[in-house]
A tleap script that builds the chain and sets N, CA, C and O, in Angstrom:
source leaprc.protein.ff14SB
mol = sequence {
  NMET LEU GLU GLU ILE LEU ALA PHE ILE HIE
  ASN TYR PHE VAL LYS GLU ILE HIE ARG GLY
  MET PHE GLU ILE SER ASP GLY GLN PHE LEU
  CYS ASP PHE LEU GLN ASN GLY GLN TYR PHE
  ARG ILE ARG GLY SER ILE PHE ASN ASP GLY
  VAL TYR GLN TYR PRO VAL SER ASP LEU ALA
  ASN GLU THR PHE THR GLY GLU ILE TRP ALA
  MET ALA VAL PRO SER ALA VAL ILE ALA LEU
  ALA GLY GLU ILE GLU ASN TRP GLN ALA GLN
  TYR GLU ALA GLU MET LEU LYS PRO TYR SER
  SER GLU SER ILE SER GLY VAL TYR SER TYR
  THR LYS SER SER SER GLY LYS SER GLY ASN
  LYS THR GLY SER ALA MET VAL THR TRP ARG
  ASP VAL PHE ALA ALA ARG LEU ASN LYS TRP
  ARG LYS LEU HIE CGLU
}
set mol.1.N position { -70.374 58.503 36.209 }
set mol.1.CA position { -70.533 57.276 35.460 }
set mol.1.C position { -70.889 56.119 36.389 }
set mol.1.O position { -71.715 55.278 36.033 }
set mol.2.N position { -70.282 56.062 37.572 }
set mol.2.CA position { -70.560 54.960 38.489 }
set mol.2.C position { -72.042 54.897 38.838 }
set mol.2.O position { -72.625 53.814 38.881 }
set mol.3.N position { -72.643 56.034 39.082 }
set mol.3.CA position { -74.068 56.062 39.419 }
set mol.3.C position { -74.920 55.506 38.273 }
set mol.3.O position { -75.882 54.777 38.512 }
set mol.4.N position { -74.571 55.846 37.048 }
set mol.4.CA position { -75.307 55.352 35.893 }
set mol.4.C position { -75.167 53.831 35.756 }
set mol.4.O position { -76.125 53.141 35.407 }
set mol.5.N position { -73.980 53.326 36.031 }
set mol.5.CA position { -73.740 51.881 35.969 }
set mol.5.C position { -74.547 51.156 37.047 }
set mol.5.O position { -75.178 50.135 36.772 }
set mol.6.N position { -74.527 51.685 38.269 }
set mol.6.CA position { -75.262 51.058 39.364 }
set mol.6.C position { -76.762 51.053 39.082 }
set mol.6.O position { -77.448 50.081 39.396 }
set mol.7.N position { -77.269 52.125 38.497 }
set mol.7.CA position { -78.687 52.169 38.132 }
set mol.7.C position { -78.973 51.144 37.031 }
set mol.7.O position { -80.019 50.495 37.054 }
set mol.8.N position { -78.072 50.995 36.086 }
set mol.8.CA position { -78.243 50.051 34.981 }
set mol.8.C position { -78.321 48.613 35.482 }
set mol.8.O position { -79.114 47.821 34.972 }
set mol.9.N position { -77.510 48.273 36.471 }
set mol.9.CA position { -77.515 46.897 36.988 }
set mol.9.C position { -78.469 46.731 38.173 }
set mol.9.O position { -78.572 45.644 38.742 }
set mol.10.N position { -79.165 47.806 38.542 }
set mol.10.CA position { -80.126 47.780 39.666 }
set mol.10.C position { -79.459 47.299 40.954 }
set mol.10.O position { -80.073 46.572 41.736 }
set mol.11.N position { -78.221 47.695 41.175 }
set mol.11.CA position { -77.497 47.216 42.351 }
set mol.11.C position { -76.592 48.338 42.865 }
set mol.11.O position { -75.628 48.733 42.209 }
set mol.12.N position { -76.925 48.833 44.039 }
set mol.12.CA position { -76.122 49.878 44.673 }
set mol.12.C position { -75.233 49.308 45.773 }
set mol.12.O position { -74.579 50.065 46.489 }
set mol.13.N position { -75.200 47.993 45.916 }
set mol.13.CA position { -74.357 47.331 46.902 }
set mol.13.C position { -74.552 47.932 48.297 }
set mol.13.O position { -73.590 48.244 48.998 }
set mol.14.N position { -75.816 48.084 48.675 }
set mol.14.CA position { -76.188 48.734 49.935 }
set mol.14.C position { -75.835 47.842 51.117 }
set mol.14.O position { -76.180 46.660 51.144 }
set mol.15.N position { -75.148 48.418 52.087 }
set mol.15.CA position { -74.835 47.731 53.343 }
set mol.15.C position { -75.812 48.132 54.434 }
set mol.15.O position { -76.242 47.300 55.233 }
set mol.16.N position { -76.158 49.411 54.461 }
set mol.16.CA position { -77.148 49.882 55.434 }
set mol.16.C position { -77.755 51.192 54.938 }
set mol.16.O position { -77.123 51.969 54.222 }
set mol.17.N position { -79.000 51.404 55.344 }
set mol.17.CA position { -79.712 52.620 54.969 }
set mol.17.C position { -80.022 53.403 56.232 }
set mol.17.O position { -80.600 52.868 57.179 }
set mol.18.N position { -79.640 54.666 56.243 }
set mol.18.CA position { -79.907 55.562 57.375 }
set mol.18.C position { -80.980 56.555 56.934 }
set mol.18.O position { -80.821 57.263 55.939 }
set mol.19.N position { -82.071 56.593 57.689 }
set mol.19.CA position { -83.183 57.497 57.380 }
set mol.19.C position { -83.267 58.561 58.452 }
set mol.19.O position { -83.003 58.302 59.626 }
set mol.20.N position { -83.638 59.766 58.036 }
set mol.20.CA position { -83.804 60.835 59.008 }
set mol.20.C position { -83.569 62.190 58.380 }
set mol.20.O position { -83.660 62.367 57.165 }
set mol.21.N position { -83.264 63.145 59.250 }
set mol.21.CA position { -82.970 64.502 58.806 }
set mol.21.C position { -81.453 64.660 58.748 }
set mol.21.O position { -80.740 64.320 59.693 }
set mol.22.N position { -80.979 65.179 57.630 }
set mol.22.CA position { -79.542 65.335 57.417 }
set mol.22.C position { -79.242 66.773 57.028 }
set mol.22.O position { -80.069 67.458 56.426 }
set mol.23.N position { -78.041 67.216 57.383 }
set mol.23.CA position { -77.626 68.585 57.063 }
set mol.23.C position { -76.339 68.565 56.267 }
set mol.23.O position { -75.395 67.843 56.588 }
set mol.24.N position { -76.322 69.372 55.225 }
set mol.24.CA position { -75.114 69.594 54.439 }
set mol.24.C position { -74.749 71.055 54.641 }
set mol.24.O position { -75.518 71.956 54.306 }
set mol.25.N position { -73.576 71.271 55.189 }
set mol.25.CA position { -73.134 72.619 55.533 }
set mol.25.C position { -71.735 72.844 54.974 }
set mol.25.O position { -70.890 71.951 55.029 }
set mol.26.N position { -71.493 74.022 54.442 }
set mol.26.CA position { -70.209 74.357 53.812 }
set mol.26.C position { -69.829 73.328 52.750 }
set mol.26.O position { -68.651 73.030 52.553 }
set mol.27.N position { -70.848 72.785 52.064 }
set mol.27.CA position { -70.613 71.828 50.994 }
set mol.27.C position { -70.261 70.426 51.454 }
set mol.27.O position { -69.998 69.550 50.630 }
set mol.28.N position { -70.253 70.204 52.759 }
set mol.28.CA position { -69.822 68.915 53.294 }
set mol.28.C position { -70.961 68.181 53.991 }
set mol.28.O position { -71.814 68.789 54.638 }
set mol.29.N position { -70.952 66.875 53.844 }
set mol.29.CA position { -71.855 66.011 54.594 }
set mol.29.C position { -70.975 65.239 55.563 }
set mol.29.O position { -70.167 64.406 55.151 }
set mol.30.N position { -71.133 65.514 56.839 }
set mol.30.CA position { -70.332 64.853 57.860 }
set mol.30.C position { -71.196 63.850 58.609 }
set mol.30.O position { -72.325 64.157 58.992 }
set mol.31.N position { -70.662 62.647 58.817 }
set mol.31.CA position { -71.397 61.626 59.565 }
set mol.31.C position { -70.405 60.658 60.190 }
set mol.31.O position { -69.222 60.657 59.848 }
set mol.32.N position { -70.892 59.845 61.097 }
set mol.32.CA position { -70.021 58.899 61.785 }
set mol.32.C position { -70.181 57.467 61.277 }
set mol.32.O position { -69.526 56.561 61.793 }
set mol.33.N position { -71.037 57.244 60.280 }
set mol.33.CA position { -71.248 55.879 59.816 }
set mol.33.C position { -70.612 55.585 58.461 }
set mol.33.O position { -70.721 54.463 57.966 }
set mol.34.N position { -69.954 56.562 57.854 }
set mol.34.CA position { -69.243 56.335 56.595 }
set mol.34.C position { -67.739 56.400 56.835 }
set mol.34.O position { -67.264 57.160 57.679 }
set mol.35.N position { -67.003 55.595 56.084 }
set mol.35.CA position { -65.549 55.596 56.188 }
set mol.35.C position { -64.947 56.338 54.999 }
set mol.35.O position { -65.559 56.416 53.933 }
set mol.36.N position { -63.760 56.876 55.186 }
set mol.36.CA position { -63.080 57.559 54.083 }
set mol.36.C position { -62.949 56.606 52.896 }
set mol.36.O position { -62.524 55.460 53.045 }
set mol.37.N position { -63.320 57.099 51.723 }
set mol.37.CA position { -63.250 56.306 50.501 }
set mol.37.C position { -64.507 55.506 50.204 }
set mol.37.O position { -64.641 54.956 49.111 }
set mol.38.N position { -65.432 55.432 51.159 }
set mol.38.CA position { -66.653 54.651 50.965 }
set mol.38.C position { -67.643 55.408 50.089 }
set mol.38.O position { -67.792 56.624 50.208 }
set mol.39.N position { -68.312 54.679 49.214 }
set mol.39.CA position { -69.341 55.280 48.386 }
set mol.39.C position { -70.656 55.307 49.150 }
set mol.39.O position { -70.937 54.422 49.958 }
set mol.40.N position { -71.459 56.336 48.884 }
set mol.40.CA position { -72.766 56.444 49.517 }
set mol.40.C position { -73.727 57.122 48.554 }
set mol.40.O position { -73.319 57.803 47.612 }
set mol.41.N position { -75.007 56.920 48.813 }
set mol.41.CA position { -76.046 57.498 47.967 }
set mol.41.C position { -76.958 58.361 48.820 }
set mol.41.O position { -77.375 57.964 49.908 }
set mol.42.N position { -77.261 59.547 48.309 }
set mol.42.CA position { -78.214 60.446 48.961 }
set mol.42.C position { -79.525 60.349 48.195 }
set mol.42.O position { -79.556 60.453 46.969 }
set mol.43.N position { -80.616 60.145 48.946 }
set mol.43.CA position { -81.971 60.124 48.364 }
set mol.43.C position { -82.876 61.003 49.203 }
set mol.43.O position { -82.790 61.000 50.431 }
set mol.44.N position { -83.738 61.751 48.546 }
set mol.44.CA position { -84.684 62.607 49.248 }
set mol.44.C position { -84.230 64.046 49.372 }
set mol.44.O position { -84.935 64.873 49.951 }
set mol.45.N position { -83.079 64.349 48.845 }
set mol.45.CA position { -82.548 65.704 48.870 }
set mol.45.C position { -83.130 66.504 47.696 }
set mol.45.O position { -83.502 65.934 46.670 }
set mol.46.N position { -83.200 67.792 47.858 }
set mol.46.CA position { -83.645 68.641 46.751 }
set mol.46.C position { -82.509 68.883 45.768 }
set mol.46.O position { -82.719 68.882 44.555 }
set mol.47.N position { -81.307 69.090 46.292 }
set mol.47.CA position { -80.178 69.491 45.454 }
set mol.47.C position { -79.087 68.436 45.273 }
set mol.47.O position { -78.276 68.561 44.356 }
set mol.48.N position { -79.039 67.404 46.115 }
set mol.48.CA position { -77.860 66.539 46.159 }
set mol.48.C position { -78.104 65.056 45.925 }
set mol.48.O position { -77.204 64.254 46.175 }
set mol.49.N position { -79.275 64.661 45.460 }
set mol.49.CA position { -79.488 63.235 45.201 }
set mol.49.C position { -78.393 62.720 44.278 }
set mol.49.O position { -78.072 63.352 43.272 }
set mol.50.N position { -77.822 61.571 44.623 }
set mol.50.CA position { -76.787 60.987 43.782 }
set mol.50.C position { -75.849 60.109 44.575 }
set mol.50.O position { -76.038 59.881 45.770 }
set mol.51.N position { -74.823 59.615 43.882 }
set mol.51.CA position { -73.806 58.753 44.465 }
set mol.51.C position { -72.519 59.552 44.609 }
set mol.51.O position { -72.103 60.258 43.690 }
set mol.52.N position { -71.894 59.429 45.779 }
set mol.52.CA position { -70.676 60.181 46.094 }
set mol.52.C position { -69.688 59.276 46.812 }
set mol.52.O position { -70.032 58.192 47.285 }
set mol.53.N position { -68.447 59.754 46.880 }
set mol.53.CA position { -67.420 59.062 47.664 }
set mol.53.C position { -67.086 59.942 48.858 }
set mol.53.O position { -66.836 61.139 48.712 }
set mol.54.N position { -67.083 59.337 50.042 }
set mol.54.CA position { -66.864 60.062 51.288 }
set mol.54.C position { -65.375 60.268 51.523 }
set mol.54.O position { -64.602 59.344 51.266 }
set mol.55.N position { -64.937 61.410 51.991 }
set mol.55.CA position { -65.708 62.626 52.238 }
set mol.55.C position { -65.908 63.410 50.949 }
set mol.55.O position { -65.132 63.281 50.002 }
set mol.56.N position { -66.938 64.209 50.927 }
set mol.56.CA position { -67.250 65.028 49.766 }
set mol.56.C position { -67.364 66.472 50.243 }
set mol.56.O position { -67.836 66.727 51.351 }
set mol.57.N position { -66.934 67.412 49.412 }
set mol.57.CA position { -66.907 68.808 49.873 }
set mol.57.C position { -67.560 69.783 48.894 }
set mol.57.O position { -67.454 70.996 49.075 }
set mol.58.N position { -68.231 69.274 47.864 }
set mol.58.CA position { -68.796 70.186 46.872 }
set mol.58.C position { -70.314 70.032 46.724 }
set mol.58.O position { -70.856 70.211 45.634 }
set mol.59.N position { -70.986 69.703 47.810 }
set mol.59.CA position { -72.440 69.567 47.787 }
set mol.59.C position { -73.107 70.920 48.018 }
set mol.59.O position { -72.492 71.848 48.544 }
set mol.60.N position { -74.359 71.016 47.623 }
set mol.60.CA position { -75.140 72.232 47.885 }
set mol.60.C position { -75.646 72.187 49.326 }
set mol.60.O position { -76.130 71.155 49.791 }
set mol.61.N position { -75.532 73.296 50.013 }
set mol.61.CA position { -75.978 73.362 51.405 }
set mol.61.C position { -77.487 73.183 51.493 }
set mol.61.O position { -78.239 73.806 50.743 }
set mol.62.N position { -77.921 72.335 52.404 }
set mol.62.CA position { -79.344 72.139 52.640 }
set mol.62.C position { -79.544 71.238 53.859 }
set mol.62.O position { -78.634 70.532 54.293 }
set mol.63.N position { -80.743 71.286 54.387 }
set mol.63.CA position { -81.195 70.340 55.393 }
set mol.63.C position { -82.367 69.605 54.757 }
set mol.63.O position { -83.275 70.231 54.210 }
set mol.64.N position { -82.348 68.285 54.827 }
set mol.64.CA position { -83.392 67.501 54.166 }
set mol.64.C position { -83.723 66.255 54.980 }
set mol.64.O position { -82.914 65.770 55.771 }
set mol.65.N position { -84.907 65.766 54.768 }
set mol.65.CA position { -85.315 64.492 55.337 }
set mol.65.C position { -85.249 63.473 54.218 }
set mol.65.O position { -85.902 63.627 53.186 }
set mol.66.N position { -84.471 62.449 54.421 }
set mol.66.CA position { -84.279 61.467 53.357 }
set mol.66.C position { -83.503 60.271 53.827 }
set mol.66.O position { -83.621 59.844 54.976 }
set mol.67.N position { -82.699 59.727 52.920 }
set mol.67.CA position { -81.934 58.517 53.200 }
set mol.67.C position { -80.487 58.683 52.753 }
set mol.67.O position { -80.183 59.356 51.768 }
set mol.68.N position { -79.615 58.047 53.513 }
set mol.68.CA position { -78.213 57.915 53.133 }
set mol.68.C position { -77.946 56.413 53.055 }
set mol.68.O position { -78.088 55.699 54.047 }
set mol.69.N position { -77.564 55.947 51.887 }
set mol.69.CA position { -77.263 54.540 51.699 }
set mol.69.C position { -75.748 54.353 51.793 }
set mol.69.O position { -75.009 54.850 50.943 }
set mol.70.N position { -75.291 53.650 52.804 }
set mol.70.CA position { -73.879 53.289 52.918 }
set mol.70.C position { -73.653 52.100 51.990 }
set mol.70.O position { -74.336 51.083 52.109 }
set mol.71.N position { -72.704 52.219 51.070 }
set mol.71.CA position { -72.518 51.215 50.027 }
set mol.71.C position { -71.155 50.537 50.149 }
set mol.71.O position { -70.220 51.085 50.733 }
set mol.72.N position { -71.068 49.347 49.591 }
set mol.72.CA position { -69.806 48.608 49.515 }
set mol.72.C position { -69.633 48.143 48.066 }
set mol.72.O position { -69.831 46.971 47.746 }
set mol.73.N position { -69.263 49.079 47.212 }
set mol.73.CA position { -69.112 48.794 45.782 }
set mol.73.C position { -67.814 48.012 45.584 }
set mol.73.O position { -66.748 48.470 45.996 }
set mol.74.N position { -67.896 46.831 44.953 }
set mol.74.CA position { -66.679 46.044 44.718 }
set mol.74.C position { -65.662 46.803 43.865 }
set mol.74.O position { -66.030 47.567 42.973 }
set mol.75.N position { -64.404 46.584 44.146 }
set mol.75.CA position { -63.349 47.262 43.393 }
set mol.75.C position { -63.405 46.880 41.910 }
set mol.75.O position { -63.021 47.680 41.057 }
set mol.76.N position { -63.872 45.685 41.595 }
set mol.76.CA position { -63.985 45.272 40.188 }
set mol.76.C position { -65.018 46.127 39.448 }
set mol.76.O position { -64.840 46.420 38.265 }
set mol.77.N position { -66.079 46.525 40.120 }
set mol.77.CA position { -67.096 47.384 39.496 }
set mol.77.C position { -66.518 48.785 39.285 }
set mol.77.O position { -66.764 49.410 38.253 }
set mol.78.N position { -65.769 49.268 40.240 }
set mol.78.CA position { -65.139 50.586 40.116 }
set mol.78.C position { -64.128 50.579 38.963 }
set mol.78.O position { -64.059 51.532 38.187 }
set mol.79.N position { -63.352 49.507 38.858 }
set mol.79.CA position { -62.390 49.388 37.758 }
set mol.79.C position { -63.111 49.322 36.413 }
set mol.79.O position { -62.671 49.933 35.440 }
set mol.80.N position { -64.213 48.586 36.360 }
set mol.80.CA position { -64.986 48.486 35.132 }
set mol.80.C position { -65.596 49.838 34.753 }
set mol.80.O position { -65.705 50.162 33.571 }
set mol.81.N position { -65.991 50.620 35.750 }
set mol.81.CA position { -66.497 51.976 35.488 }
set mol.81.C position { -65.416 52.810 34.800 }
set mol.81.O position { -65.712 53.586 33.892 }
set mol.82.N position { -64.173 52.649 35.229 }
set mol.82.CA position { -63.059 53.342 34.571 }
set mol.82.C position { -62.887 52.901 33.130 }
set mol.82.O position { -62.638 53.728 32.253 }
set mol.83.N position { -63.019 51.604 32.876 }
set mol.83.CA position { -62.931 51.091 31.507 }
set mol.83.C position { -64.050 51.660 30.632 }
set mol.83.O position { -63.838 52.021 29.475 }
set mol.84.N position { -65.242 51.728 31.219 }
set mol.84.CA position { -66.386 52.264 30.467 }
set mol.84.C position { -66.168 53.734 30.149 }
set mol.84.O position { -66.466 54.175 29.039 }
set mol.85.N position { -65.657 54.492 31.097 }
set mol.85.CA position { -65.362 55.906 30.840 }
set mol.85.C position { -64.334 56.047 29.725 }
set mol.85.O position { -64.476 56.907 28.855 }
set mol.86.N position { -63.306 55.217 29.744 }
set mol.86.CA position { -62.295 55.258 28.682 }
set mol.86.C position { -62.906 54.896 27.332 }
set mol.86.O position { -62.597 55.529 26.322 }
set mol.87.N position { -63.769 53.882 27.309 }
set mol.87.CA position { -64.435 53.478 26.080 }
set mol.87.C position { -65.279 54.623 25.530 }
set mol.87.O position { -65.252 54.910 24.333 }
set mol.88.N position { -66.024 55.268 26.416 }
set mol.88.CA position { -66.853 56.399 25.988 }
set mol.88.C position { -66.008 57.534 25.436 }
set mol.88.O position { -66.355 58.129 24.416 }
set mol.89.N position { -64.898 57.838 26.107 }
set mol.89.CA position { -64.036 58.923 25.640 }
set mol.89.C position { -63.487 58.608 24.252 }
set mol.89.O position { -63.354 59.501 23.415 }
set mol.90.N position { -63.173 57.347 24.010 }
set mol.90.CA position { -62.599 56.954 22.729 }
set mol.90.C position { -63.642 56.901 21.613 }
set mol.90.O position { -63.346 57.262 20.474 }
set mol.91.N position { -64.863 56.454 21.932 }
set mol.91.CA position { -65.849 56.197 20.888 }
set mol.91.C position { -67.065 57.125 20.915 }
set mol.91.O position { -67.974 56.961 20.102 }
set mol.92.N position { -67.098 58.087 21.823 }
set mol.92.CA position { -68.281 58.935 21.953 }
set mol.92.C position { -68.626 59.660 20.652 }
set mol.92.O position { -69.789 59.677 20.251 }
set mol.93.N position { -67.650 60.247 19.999 }
set mol.93.CA position { -67.924 60.968 18.747 }
set mol.93.C position { -68.483 60.013 17.700 }
set mol.93.O position { -69.402 60.363 16.959 }
set mol.94.N position { -67.931 58.818 17.642 }
set mol.94.CA position { -68.409 57.814 16.681 }
set mol.94.C position { -69.812 57.352 17.038 }
set mol.94.O position { -70.629 57.109 16.150 }
set mol.95.N position { -70.101 57.229 18.336 }
set mol.95.CA position { -71.418 56.780 18.785 }
set mol.95.C position { -72.504 57.780 18.429 }
set mol.95.O position { -73.650 57.390 18.209 }
set mol.96.N position { -72.164 59.060 18.369 }
set mol.96.CA position { -73.156 60.079 18.090 }
set mol.96.C position { -73.502 60.184 16.603 }
set mol.96.O position { -74.491 60.819 16.238 }
set mol.97.N position { -72.698 59.570 15.757 }
set mol.97.CA position { -72.975 59.596 14.323 }
set mol.97.C position { -74.136 58.655 14.019 }
set mol.97.O position { -74.208 57.560 14.577 }
set mol.98.N position { -75.040 59.071 13.143 }
set mol.98.CA position { -76.166 58.194 12.810 }
set mol.98.C position { -75.789 57.063 11.854 }
set mol.98.O position { -76.553 56.110 11.701 }
set mol.99.N position { -74.613 57.152 11.202 }
set mol.99.CA position { -74.216 56.153 10.224 }
set mol.99.C position { -72.888 55.525 10.619 }
set mol.99.O position { -72.014 56.200 11.164 }
set mol.100.N position { -72.736 54.240 10.346 }
set mol.100.CA position { -71.460 53.598 10.622 }
set mol.100.C position { -70.520 53.702 9.427 }
set mol.100.O position { -69.301 53.628 9.588 }
set mol.101.N position { -71.085 53.875 8.211 }
set mol.101.CA position { -70.236 54.097 7.031 }
set mol.101.C position { -71.020 54.848 5.965 }
set mol.101.O position { -72.244 54.750 5.883 }
set mol.102.N position { -70.286 55.598 5.150 }
set mol.102.CA position { -70.892 56.334 4.040 }
set mol.102.C position { -70.001 56.173 2.816 }
set mol.102.O position { -68.782 56.049 2.931 }
set mol.103.N position { -70.621 56.178 1.653 }
set mol.103.CA position { -69.875 56.093 0.406 }
set mol.103.C position { -70.501 57.056 -0.604 }
set mol.103.O position { -71.722 57.106 -0.756 }
set mol.104.N position { -69.649 57.816 -1.290 }
set mol.104.CA position { -70.163 58.771 -2.263 }
set mol.104.C position { -69.611 58.455 -3.653 }
set mol.104.O position { -69.755 59.282 -4.552 }
set mol.105.N position { -68.999 57.320 -3.864 }
set mol.105.CA position { -68.413 56.986 -5.168 }
set mol.105.C position { -69.507 56.622 -6.163 }
set mol.105.O position { -69.965 55.480 -6.201 }
set mol.106.N position { -69.921 57.588 -6.963 }
set mol.106.CA position { -70.959 57.365 -7.956 }
set mol.106.C position { -72.354 57.517 -7.392 }
set mol.106.O position { -73.078 58.440 -7.766 }
set mol.107.N position { -72.735 56.635 -6.509 }
set mol.107.CA position { -74.065 56.661 -5.897 }
set mol.107.C position { -73.888 56.740 -4.387 }
set mol.107.O position { -73.105 55.998 -3.794 }
set mol.108.N position { -74.622 57.644 -3.791 }
set mol.108.CA position { -74.527 57.806 -2.337 }
set mol.108.C position { -75.159 56.603 -1.641 }
set mol.108.O position { -76.279 56.207 -1.963 }
set mol.109.N position { -74.440 56.031 -0.696 }
set mol.109.CA position { -75.009 54.951 0.114 }
set mol.109.C position { -74.480 55.078 1.539 }
set mol.109.O position { -73.458 55.719 1.781 }
set mol.110.N position { -75.181 54.466 2.461 }
set mol.110.CA position { -74.766 54.519 3.860 }
set mol.110.C position { -75.237 53.265 4.574 }
set mol.110.O position { -76.137 52.562 4.115 }
set mol.111.N position { -74.602 53.004 5.715 }
set mol.111.CA position { -75.001 51.910 6.605 }
set mol.111.C position { -75.275 52.527 7.959 }
set mol.111.O position { -74.461 53.293 8.475 }
set mol.112.N position { -76.422 52.197 8.539 }
set mol.112.CA position { -76.754 52.726 9.857 }
set mol.112.C position { -76.034 51.933 10.940 }
set mol.112.O position { -75.741 50.750 10.771 }
set mol.113.N position { -75.754 52.603 12.055 }
set mol.113.CA position { -75.171 51.938 13.212 }
set mol.113.C position { -76.185 50.968 13.776 }
set mol.113.O position { -77.390 51.212 13.708 }
set mol.114.N position { -75.705 49.868 14.331 }
set mol.114.CA position { -76.627 48.881 14.882 }
set mol.114.C position { -76.006 48.173 16.066 }
set mol.114.O position { -74.805 47.903 16.091 }
set mol.115.N position { -76.853 47.873 17.060 }
set mol.115.CA position { -76.389 47.111 18.208 }
set mol.115.C position { -76.753 45.646 18.063 }
set mol.115.O position { -76.380 44.828 18.904 }
set mol.116.N position { -77.478 45.302 17.004 }
set mol.116.CA position { -77.872 43.926 16.791 }
set mol.116.C position { -79.007 43.478 17.689 }
set mol.116.O position { -79.250 42.279 17.822 }
set mol.117.N position { -79.704 44.413 18.307 }
set mol.117.CA position { -80.815 44.069 19.189 }
set mol.117.C position { -82.015 43.657 18.348 }
set mol.117.O position { -82.284 44.250 17.303 }
set mol.118.N position { -82.723 42.653 18.801 }
set mol.118.CA position { -83.943 42.268 18.107 }
set mol.118.C position { -85.112 43.022 18.711 }
set mol.118.O position { -85.036 43.509 19.839 }
set mol.119.N position { -86.175 43.113 17.966 }
set mol.119.CA position { -87.358 43.795 18.470 }
set mol.119.C position { -87.335 45.290 18.249 }
set mol.119.O position { -88.282 45.983 18.621 }
set mol.120.N position { -86.279 45.800 17.652 }
set mol.120.CA position { -86.202 47.219 17.378 }
set mol.120.C position { -87.009 47.507 16.122 }
set mol.120.O position { -86.815 46.844 15.103 }
set mol.121.N position { -87.905 48.476 16.174 }
set mol.121.CA position { -88.804 48.770 15.049 }
set mol.121.C position { -88.040 49.123 13.774 }
set mol.121.O position { -88.445 48.722 12.683 }
set mol.122.N position { -86.958 49.857 13.898 }
set mol.122.CA position { -86.234 50.280 12.704 }
set mol.122.C position { -85.189 49.258 12.281 }
set mol.122.O position { -84.633 49.347 11.187 }
set mol.123.N position { -84.927 48.302 13.136 }
set mol.123.CA position { -83.932 47.289 12.804 }
set mol.123.C position { -82.525 47.703 13.131 }
set mol.123.O position { -81.594 46.921 12.934 }
set mol.124.N position { -82.337 48.912 13.626 }
set mol.124.CA position { -80.994 49.340 14.001 }
set mol.124.C position { -81.059 50.248 15.206 }
set mol.124.O position { -82.059 50.927 15.440 }
set mol.125.N position { -79.993 50.251 15.958 }
set mol.125.CA position { -79.874 51.119 17.125 }
set mol.125.C position { -78.394 51.412 17.327 }
set mol.125.O position { -77.533 50.619 16.944 }
set mol.126.N position { -78.115 52.547 17.925 }
set mol.126.CA position { -76.748 52.925 18.165 }
set mol.126.C position { -76.133 52.037 19.258 }
set mol.126.O position { -76.781 51.751 20.265 }
set mol.127.N position { -74.912 51.614 19.058 }
set mol.127.CA position { -74.202 50.810 20.042 }
set mol.127.C position { -73.750 51.724 21.176 }
set mol.127.O position { -73.153 52.773 20.933 }
set mol.128.N position { -74.037 51.323 22.417 }
set mol.128.CA position { -73.660 52.121 23.575 }
set mol.128.C position { -72.785 51.298 24.513 }
set mol.128.O position { -72.561 50.108 24.286 }
set mol.129.N position { -72.297 51.939 25.559 }
set mol.129.CA position { -71.491 51.212 26.543 }
set mol.129.C position { -72.306 50.086 27.169 }
set mol.129.O position { -71.743 49.062 27.556 }
set mol.130.N position { -73.614 50.256 27.275 }
set mol.130.CA position { -74.467 49.210 27.854 }
set mol.130.C position { -74.397 47.930 27.014 }
set mol.130.O position { -74.336 46.824 27.552 }
set mol.131.N position { -74.407 48.098 25.693 }
set mol.131.CA position { -74.312 46.943 24.794 }
set mol.131.C position { -72.944 46.271 24.909 }
set mol.131.O position { -72.846 45.045 24.964 }
set mol.132.N position { -71.913 47.071 24.943 }
set mol.132.CA position { -70.549 46.552 24.934 }
set mol.132.C position { -70.186 45.879 26.258 }
set mol.132.O position { -69.491 44.863 26.262 }
set mol.133.N position { -70.649 46.436 27.383 }
set mol.133.CA position { -70.227 45.951 28.695 }
set mol.133.C position { -71.295 45.158 29.456 }
set mol.133.O position { -71.048 44.736 30.586 }
set mol.134.N position { -72.462 44.947 28.869 }
set mol.134.CA position { -73.561 44.266 29.567 }
set mol.134.C position { -73.150 42.884 30.072 }
set mol.134.O position { -73.442 42.533 31.215 }
set mol.135.N position { -72.489 42.114 29.249 }
set mol.135.CA position { -72.106 40.752 29.656 }
set mol.135.C position { -71.182 40.771 30.871 }
set mol.135.O position { -71.288 39.911 31.745 }
set mol.136.N position { -70.298 41.728 30.928 }
set mol.136.CA position { -69.368 41.809 32.069 }
set mol.136.C position { -70.048 42.343 33.320 }
set mol.136.O position { -69.610 42.052 34.433 }
set mol.137.N position { -71.114 43.122 33.151 }
set mol.137.CA position { -71.846 43.675 34.290 }
set mol.137.C position { -72.916 42.717 34.826 }
set mol.137.O position { -73.370 42.870 35.960 }
set mol.138.N position { -73.312 41.744 34.027 }
set mol.138.CA position { -74.426 40.877 34.385 }
set mol.138.C position { -74.257 40.131 35.704 }
set mol.138.O position { -75.248 39.857 36.380 }
set mol.139.N position { -73.037 39.798 36.082 }
set mol.139.CA position { -72.874 39.040 37.330 }
set mol.139.C position { -73.271 39.858 38.562 }
set mol.139.O position { -73.483 39.289 39.633 }
set mol.140.N position { -73.373 41.180 38.428 }
set mol.140.CA position { -73.785 42.013 39.548 }
set mol.140.C position { -75.232 42.507 39.406 }
set mol.140.O position { -75.749 43.183 40.295 }
set mol.141.N position { -75.873 42.172 38.302 }
set mol.141.CA position { -77.214 42.669 38.009 }
set mol.141.C position { -78.246 42.067 38.969 }
set mol.141.O position { -78.203 40.881 39.297 }
set mol.142.N position { -79.168 42.919 39.403 }
set mol.142.CA position { -80.330 42.483 40.172 }
set mol.142.C position { -81.565 42.747 39.316 }
set mol.142.O position { -81.529 43.575 38.406 }
set mol.143.N position { -82.644 42.049 39.605 }
set mol.143.CA position { -83.871 42.261 38.843 }
set mol.143.C position { -84.490 43.621 39.125 }
set mol.143.O position { -85.100 44.228 38.244 }
set mol.144.N position { -84.334 44.092 40.344 }
set mol.144.CA position { -84.828 45.414 40.714 }
set mol.144.C position { -83.980 45.951 41.848 }
set mol.144.O position { -83.261 45.209 42.516 }
set mol.145.N position { -84.076 47.240 42.052 }
set mol.145.CA position { -83.272 47.936 43.072 }
set mol.145.C position { -83.607 47.455 44.459 }
set mol.145.O position { -83.027 47.932 45.435 }
savepdb mol mol.pdb
quit
C-alpha cells in the first residue's frame, strides 16, 4: 500500500539515488548505505522493482543494473498508509459494489456509487481511498516524480 500511496502523490521522499550493478542473493539485498528500518526503492530490476523496508529477505535472486533509492518517508505518511489500509479492509466489499443502494418495494430502483467528481462521462464513479484521503495526502504531493 505504501508504494501505491507514494506513486499517487508523486513523492518517494528520495534522499539519495545509487546507480550501478546490484546483487540479490539468498533473497537478501545487502548494502552499506541503508539503515535498518529505512525504506528504499528498487528500479531497473527484472523481478524486484518496488518499495521495501531494509533489511528485506524475501526478494528474488538476481543481478541487475539499476537504481536503489534511499528514502526518508515521514512517519506521518506511514501512519496514514495504515489508516488507508484499515479503511480499505472495512469498505473494500462495499467499494466493489456498483450500487450504493437498491430498493425492490414495488418498483426496482437503485442509486449508483459516486465520488462527486466532475467531468465524469457517466456522472458517477466509485469512491476510493484516493478520494477519501486526497486532502490529507496533498501536503506531500509533488507535480511529478
